[in-house]
N, C-alpha and C positions, 0 to 999 in steps of 0.2 A: 465325436466319437470318443467313448470311455477307453482308456487304456489302463493296462494292468501296471502293478509297481515295478516289474520286469522291464516294461517297455520305457517307462519313465526313466528307470535306472540306465538302460542303453543309451537313451537320447542324452542324457547327462554325461555318461562316460565317454560318448562319441565326440561330445563337444570339448570335453576334457582331455581326449586323446590318450585313454588308458585302455582301450579295447585291443584284442589281438586281431589278426587278418581275417579270420573266420566271422568274429563278431561285427568288425567294420563292414564287411561285405553284406552280412544280413541287415545291418541298419541302412546301408546305401540301397538295398534292394526295396525295403519298406519304404524309404523316402521317395524313390522312382515311382511307387504305385499308390502313396498315400500323402496327399497334400497336407493334412492335418498334422501327421507326423512329422512332416518336413518342418512345419511351423514351430512344432515343440521343439525340435532340435535348434532351429534358428533362435528361439527364444532362449535356450540355454546358452548359446553361443554369445548372445548380447550380454547376458547376466556375467559371463566370464570374461568379457572383454575389458573390463574395468580393471581386472588384475594385471593384465599386460601394460596398461597405463601406468600403474603404480610401481611396476618393477622395471629398473633401468638395467641395461648390461653392464657387467662388472667384470673387469679383467684380473683374474688372480694374480697374486704377487709371484715373483719368479721362485721364492722359497716353497710356495704351495706346490707348484709344478713338481719341483724336486721331491717332495714327499709323496706326491701320488705316484711319481716314476719308481721311488723307492719300494713303495707298498706293493706295486704291481709288478715288481721285478724288471722294470725296463730302466733302472739306473745303470746296469751293468750289462756288457756284451752277453747275449743269450746263448747258452750252451745249445749244441746240436740236438735236434729233435731225434729221440730214440724210441721206435715203437716197441711195445712189450711183445715178448713171444706169446704166440697163442697157445692156450692150454690143451694138452692132449685130449682127444675125443673120449668122452665117458662112455661106459659100456652101455650099449642100448638096453634099456629095461622096459618091459611092458607095463605100463601103469593103468590101472583100470580108470576109465573116465569118471571124474567127480561130478556130483550133481550139479546141474546149471544153477548158477545164481544170478537173479536180476539185478544189475547194479545201475539202471538207468535213473532210479530216482536218487541214489547216493550221488551220482555224478550231477544231476541237476541242482540238488540242494546245495552241493558244494559250489557250484557256479554261482548260485544265487547269493550265497554266504559272501563270496569273493567280491561280487559285484556291489552288495550293499556295504561291504566294508571300505570299498573304494568311495562310494558315495558319501559314506559318513566321514571319511578323511576329507573328501573334497568340500563337504559342508562346513566342517570345522576350519578348513583352509579360508573359505569365503568369509566366515564370521570374524576370524582373526584379521582377515585383510580390511574388512569394514570398520573394525574397532581402530586398526592402525590408521586408516584414512581419516576417521574422525579426529583422532588425536592429532594427526599431522595438521588437519584443517584448523584445528583450534590453536595450536601453539607453533607451527612452522608452514604456514600455507605457502610461503615462498618455494618449498620442495616439490610441490604438486605441479602437474601440467597445467597449462592456461585453462583447459576446459573443465578442470575439477577444482580449481581455486574458488574460494567462496567469494561472492560479490561484496565490495566494500559497502557498508551501510552508510548512507548519508542522512544525517539528522539535521532537519531544518530547524533553526531556533529563530523565533520571532522576537525580537528586541522592541518593545513598545517604549517610545520616548514620552514622558509626561507631556501633555498638551498645555500649552501656554495660552491663556485666554487672550483673545484678539483685543488689542486696544480700542475703545469705543467711547463714543461721547453721550450726551444726554441732549435729546431734542424736545421743543416745546412749541405747541401751537396754541393760539388764543382764538377760540371759536366764539365770534361775536358776530353782530349785525351792524352794518354801515359805520364801522369804526368806533362804534360805541363801547360801552363797558362790556368786558367779556362775560359771556354766559357760562362757559365751560373753559377749563385749562386741560389740554391733551398733553401728557408727557409720555415719550418714547425713549425706551432704553435702546441704545445703538447695538448692543452686543446680543441680546436676547430677543429684541423687538417686541418686548412685552409692553403694553401700553396702560396708562392710568388716566381716567378722566376724573378731573376735580370740578364738582359743582360749585359755581361762584355766584352768578347773578341770575340764572335760570329759575323762574318759578313754575311750579307743578301746575299742569293743566288738569282738571277733572276728567277722568275716563280717555286720557290720552298718555302716551309715552313718547319720551324723546329717543330716537334711534340714530346711531352713528354710522356713516358711510365712508368708504374710501373711494375716490373719484381720480382715475388716472387714464392717460391716452393709451397706455399699454393694455388696458382692460376694455372689453366691449361694452360693459355696462357698469355702473357703480356696484360695488360689493358691500353687503351689509357687515358691519363689526359688532353688531349686537345693540341691545336696548341698554341705554343708560339707566342704572338703578336708581331707586329712590334715596340712597345714602348719599353722603358727601363724596365718597370715593367708590369708582368702579373700576376693578383691575382685571384685565383679560390678556391671553397670550396669542390671540388670533393673526396678529400681523407676522408671526413667524412663518405663516404660509406664503409670504410675499418675498420678494428679493430686496435687498437695502436700496437699490435705486429707486424702485417704485415707491417704497414707504417713505423715503425722504423727499421726493418730488411730487407726491400725491397732494391733492386737495381733500381736506376732511370737512364732511358737511354734516348737519343735524337736521333731520325732518321731524315733524310732529305727526305721529301715526297713532292708529287706534291702540287701546291699551293692550300691552303685550308685544307691540311691534306690527310691522308690515305682515299680513297674512299670505302674501304671494311671493316674498323675497325681492320685491321691487318696490322702489318708494312710492308712496301713493299720496302722502301729505306734503304740504309746502315745505320749502327749505327755509329754516328760520336762523341757522347760524353756519358759518364757514370759517375755515383757517388754513393756513400752511405751516410746516414745521420750520423752525430755525434752530441751529445749534446754539444750546444754552451753556453746555459743559463740554470743553474740547477732550478729546482722548487723551488718556494718561501717558505721559512719556514713558518708554521702557526702561526698566532699570539697568544700570551699566553692569556689565560682566565683572564678576569678582575674580 
């Protein structure tokens, strides 16, 4: 339901407590029959409730009470009350009745002006209270009740310590056949698990490619590490997909596959060279603290 400005002002003044007895009775009658108007009055009461939380009770100093008593004439014993004598009755005169004047509009406009002056004063008080509350929250939050104090801001700072590279060694495997001369030398870096294959004695086979395989009990089948290139060195990082224990204990085998490698991902050609890693260079000792 849409309410007029007078209704809104009545609800605000009822919550503020500035209405006279007749106006309060009017508001309470409307609240008894109109739930929406009751909700509007309750909304004003909630808005004004914060003002009570911000103002504490203050006991005036004794000298203030003395001034109040002096100003109101209560500081000294009161003189006996003397009623003034009634004036003598005036001679009865016959006065012609004046023309009737309709003053209802004047009374209504005066009441509206008074009501809106009260609402304007109340709005200014709310604005001043809010400004004061914001200032207190910013500079003296300990003066506010617990419900109005700003929550402390918690800032999480992540401190990253520089990573120290793990000490690692270098591992080498001689890929050969029947303890003969090595065909390839496999070198694995213990930290990165990148590997390098160095061609030594293997001879190229026309229309064929050498393919390197990792064989481990931890794997269901041998895994291809790629075709060994035709250059003297082949460098690849594929061992980083396996844990160090698997890399260090595995057997490395070389098969002879069709050119470009096995087309099925499973070794199809004969195993021509095998070997296992041994530690060639131990891990570097950590530097002593300074």
